[in-house]
N, C-alpha and C positions, 0 to 999 in steps of 0.2 A: 940081679937084678941088673935095672942099664944104669950108669950114671949120669944126671945131668950139671952139665955144668951152669949152675942158675946163677952164678957171679956175673954174668953174659944178661940176663935177667932185667935188671935197673937193680940200680946202686945211686939212689939221690940224693948222699948230705950224710946219709948218720947219724942225723939226729944232730949235727954239730952246725954254734951257727945260727941266724938267724933262719927260724922255722916261714912258711910259705902256711897261709890258712888251710891252704887244700889243696889235695892232687888226686884227680880221679885215674884208676889203671881201669885198661878193656879188654877181656878177653872173649875170644871164640872158638870156634870150633875148626874154624880158614881164617883163614889171615885177612888182612885187610884187601876190597877188593880198589884195584887200579883200572878204571875205566876209559881212561885218555885214547892206549893205545888196545886192539887185539888182542897182542900177546898174554900180556897183566889182566883183560878181560876175560881171559879163556881159561884162569886156573882155577880149578876147582869145580867153572861152571853145569850146572846139570848132577851134579853127585850132590847125595844125602846132603842134606842141613845146610849148605852152602848160603839157603837164606839169611844165615843167622849175619855173613859177615855183611848181604848189604843191609843189612837195621843194624847194624856200629859202624857201616858208614855213617847212617844216619847222624846218629847219636854222638859224633867226632863232630861232624859238621856243623853241629847245634853246642858243644863245648869252643868251636874254635870260635861261630859266634860270642861268646859269653867269653870267651878271652880266657879260659880256667885253662892249667897248669892239665893236660894228661899224659899220658903211656899205654901203648899198645904192651902187652906182656903174651908172650906165647903159653905158656906151662905158667901160672897162674902155682900154683900147686907144690910148686917147684922153692919157692922162698918159704924159710920156717918162720919167717915175721915179718912184716913191711915196716913195721915200726922203727927196726935196725937199721933200714936204710933206709927212709924217708924224712924225705927237711920240711914236712908236711905238720900245722896242728892234728888234722882233718884225712884219714885215707876214705876215699868211694873205691869197691872193686866192683864196677860195670859188668857180670857174664853173661852173654852171651848162646845161653845152652837151652839145649832139649833136656827135659828131667837125669835121663839115663849115661847124662855124659854130662852135669853138673863137676864145677869147678872153685872153688871157694881159695878168695888170698884171705891166709892167717894173716892175725893183726887190723883184716881194711873190713869195714863196714858191708857187707857183701849184696848185693844187689843182683839178682839173677833175670834177664828179660828172654820172657818164654812165652811164642806165641804157641794156642790153643782151638782148635775150632770147635773141640765137640759140646755138648751138654755138662758132660762130668769129666771129672780125671778117671783112668781103667781105677776099675776097683779090686780088693784082691785078689775076687775068685778067678777074673784076669788075667791076671798073672803068670806071662807065660813058666816062669824058672822060678828057683829059687836062689837066683843070683842076689846078689844083698843089691848094688843098682835098682832091678828091674821094679822097683812101687814107685811108682809117679811121684804120691805122698809121702812118703820118706823122704825122699831126694829131694827134693822142694823144699821140705822142710829145713834143712841143712843152711839154706843162704837168708839174712840175716829181711829180706821183703822182698817183697817179688813185681815186678814191671809186667804188666798182660797191652798187648796193642791194641785188646777193642773191649767193648764191656760184657758179649758173651763172651769171653774167656775170661777176664778178670770172674762174673759171679760163676761157674765154670771153677776154678780151681779156688773160692771163698771155701765153696762148697767145702773142699776134701783139707783144707792146707790154713791149718791155725799162726797163722805168719802175718803179716798185712802187704795185701794185696792190693795194687792199685793200675788204672788202665793209663799206659802211655806210653801211647804209641812211638813209632820210630819217628823222630820227625822227618821233611821231606821240604830242605830250603831250597836244591838250585835247579838247575835249569825249567824251574815257576817263568811261563809268559810274563808280558809288561800288563798284559791289558787281555781279560777275553774278547773273547773272536764276537766279533760282530753277524756273522754267518756261514755257513761251509765251507771247507776251503774248494774253492772255485780252481776250473781250468789251471791257470797259471799258477795258485799255489801246491798241485797238487804237480806239476811238472818241476817248478820251483826247490821245491822237495827230492822229488824222486830221485832229482841227474845226485842229489849232494846223494845218495845213498847206490850208487854205480858201481863201487864190490860185494855190493850182496848175491848172492845168489836167488834167486825161488825156482823149486821143482814145483808141479801142477801137483794138484790130489788126485792118487789112480791110486785107489783100493780095492784089489780082484779078487779074494783069498784065494782062489782054487789057481788062478793063472798071476799068482801074484807077483815073481821072478821077470817075468816077462813084460807086464803091468808098469813092475819099476824100473826095470829096463828103457822103457819108451818113454816116462816120467822126465830120465837121468836127461834123456836125449834132448828135451825140450827145456832144459836150465834154462832160462831168461835172466835177466837185470827184471828192475822194474820201468825202468823207464822202455822198453821193450814189452814189456806186457800191457801196458797200458796207449803205447801206442797203435794196441791193435784196438783200440773201444772209443767210444769217442763222450767225453765228458764225464769221462768211471765217475763212483761214490768208491771210497773207502773204506774198507772197516780192517779193524785189527785186534788181535787178540794174543797174548804173550802168557805162554807155558810151561813150567815143566813138563816134558813130556811124559815122560815117568811116576807124574806126581796124580795117582787115584782121585783124588778130589775134585780134579779139575772139567771131568763131565763134555769130554771132546766132542764126544758123538749126535746126542741132541746139535747141538752149537751147528756141529757142519750137517748133521738133515733138516737142521728147521734154515740153516745158509742156505743149503743148496736149493728147498720147496720153495720159500723165496726167489731166488735170483730165476725161476723157469720167467718170473712174470716181471720180472726189472732190471734188464740187460748192461743195465750202466756201474749195474753193482759188482765189486771183489772185494774179497776175502782174503787180509791174509794175516797167517801163521805166525807168528816167531816160538819155533820151541827152543828149549834149554839140552842140552842132549851130551853127556861123557863123549858119545860115537860119534860128536857132529863130521862132515866130510867125507864121507864114505860112502852115500847116496841112498842113507838106510832109512831115510826121513819119514816117508809111508810106511813101510814096512815096522818101525817102531811105533809111529803115533796106531799103526793098527794093531798091535799085539797089548801094548800099552794102558791104549784109550776103549775101543773097539771091541776088542775078540772079547769075548767069553764060555764056559765054557759051556754046550747044550742049546746052541740056539747057532744059524746062520747068518751069514757076515751079510749083507745086502752092496751089492758093486755102489760104491761112490767110487767116479772120476770124470772132474771136471779140473776145466781153465777158469772158472769161477774164482775156486780155491786155492792158494798158492800158499809151497811151504819153504821155509830156510830152516834152518837148523845153525849156519854162520852169528860168529859170535859179533855182536854192534857195540861199536865204544857207546860212551857215555852220550856224545854227541851226534852220532847213527841213533840212535833210541830215542829220542827228543826227532829229530827231521820224521824218523819214520810217520811219529805222534803227529807231524804238523800235516803230514799228506795224508792222514785219514780224518771223516767224517764222526766215527765214531767207533767206540771202545766195547768190544765183547763178553762180556765173562757171566758163563753158566756153572761153576762151580757148585758139587756140592754143598762146599764146607771154606770159609775163607780164618785166617789169626790175625791176617794184616793186609793184603794185596796189594802190594806197596806197585806192581804193575800198573794196575786202576788205579789207584792214588797219583802214579806222574802224568799220567794220563790227562787226565782231569787236570795237574795244573798245567799242560802246554793249551788246555783249550777243550779239549773233546768230550763230547759228547758222549756219556757211558749209558750202556746199551745193556742194563746189570739186571741180580736177580740183588736184593735185598735182606735177605737173612746174615746170619754169625756176623761174621768182621764189616760188614755192605753195610745191614744195620744201625751203624754208627753214623756213617754218612752219604748214603744213597738215600735218595726219596725221590717220588714224582715231582717234585722242585727242581732238581736238579740230572735225574737222567729219565731216557724210559725203562720202567721195569717190566722185568720178567716174571712173569708169574713163576710158583714153585709154588710142590705140597713135599709135604713128609712122608716118611719112607722106614722100615726099620730097616738097617744096614744089610746089602746082600752080602754072600756069602764069600766076595772075591773082597769086598772092601774090607767085611770083620777078619780080612785072613789076616792082608796090610797093615790094618791099625790094633788089630785082635781087640777086638771090644764087643759083646753082643749086648740089644736091648736096649740101643740107644738109636737114634736119628741120622738120616741123611736128610736134604733139600734136593731135589728131582724135580727136572727139567723135560718138558714135555716139545717137539720138535715141533709139535702147528704151536705153543704159544710164544714158540723166541721167533718166530716167521710172522705170528702178529706184530708181536713187537716191532719185528724191523718192518714192517708194515708201517707201522703209527710212527717209528724216526723220521723213515725215508718222509714220511706227507708234513715231517714237523716244517711252518713256514718260517719263513727267517728271522723273523722276532721271538716265536718260539725255541727257533734254535738259539739263538745271539742269549738269552733270556735262561736256557737249563747251563750254556757255555759260562756263564759268567758266575751262577751262582757254584756249578760244578768249584769252580775254581776259587771263590769264596770258602766251599768247604776245608779247599786243603786247605790253606793260611788260616780260616780257625781253629782246625783242629789237629793241621798237621807241621803247623809253624814253630816257632823259637818260644812263644810262648809258654803254651801247655806244658813243654819240656823244663824250662830252667823255671816255672814257679814249683813245679814237684820234688826236683832236685834241692832248689833255695828251702822248701821244707824240712828235705831231711840232713842240709845242711846246719839248720836252725836249732832241730831239735838235737845231735849228734852235737851241738857245739854247747846246749845246754843241759849236755850230759847223758840226754834223754839215746834206750837204743832201740825203740820200738814205740 
């Protein structure tokens, strides 16, 4: 057994002297993300469960706004009893963990913040081992309360867990535009934003499986800055999407195929795909996109080679991400399922109009009022998805390339007035659903209950 020096974790007064009313403790599988510089932002980006650190970042920003004392602890399980160390009357632990990795802070009221995108938790028959941590429902029941970022996910968790479950999404408080857009970005807007992204390198889409190494080399030789790409086009319209390229839920193939079909008759359209991967900087963006998003056993892969779609696996700071959104007219989402989808919400917070599916988490905030909705239809999980998520008999939401192409044409044809309306509605959804008030109301309700002596 490895000894942990838990004296470094937290020591806040040991109960002596005047007590403060409340202290919040936060923990996650990864450290908080510092997005002010590339080196800090790159730590853990694209690896398993890194999104929990981004979710925790939103809660920390909300606690700062509320002026609530909080401490981030890396190993909450190493503290014998936080009441022996804390100077607070009420101690609450916000843990950001998938069920298999859940950690609790002894002596605190434990709330596990957990994103879930399918219709139900795994059943006992789907648990792949007898390991004590493999049962999702059992692990989630360890917490005193569960917060889930979408109503779809909360409903699924309530079916399997007896503890209180509430929809409490990660707040999005920073990088919001001051007002919605009056129109889609014009050439001057795009040029200004692209200049601020001069350090980001993009390679063209180049997927041709049987000669992929040759095509990859040719694509790498075409590495360009965004300004250089746009200089070859007249008044381009930019579409953007952000995805962890290893996440099977992202359903990138119909996005790419549908966009290529749309681009045949729309010569000004350009799609920028910001990929997250721990293998960045190695010239492998096209290969990883093929292997983790497009390739399926038993089928031929069509060639996808185009300079209308550009990829980057560079790490972008928060400021650079804002510039990327500012350059884009539309944000594309074709996911099979999502737990919250922070990149889409952050794009909406910059006034970008979504071209998106409206199922799972997106059902809370995507509609014809604030987006161009991409149709989808339900289908049982295929073998690839069943193997990755260890589930059978449940469904995923499938997008057809032709439906995306039609949605893109609808978006392109929006009048300036219609675009301005959807931009304003998208920003309003972010402010109403992911602002400070929903989080503050939920946290205050917990504090009031604990102060009154309640535990559930």
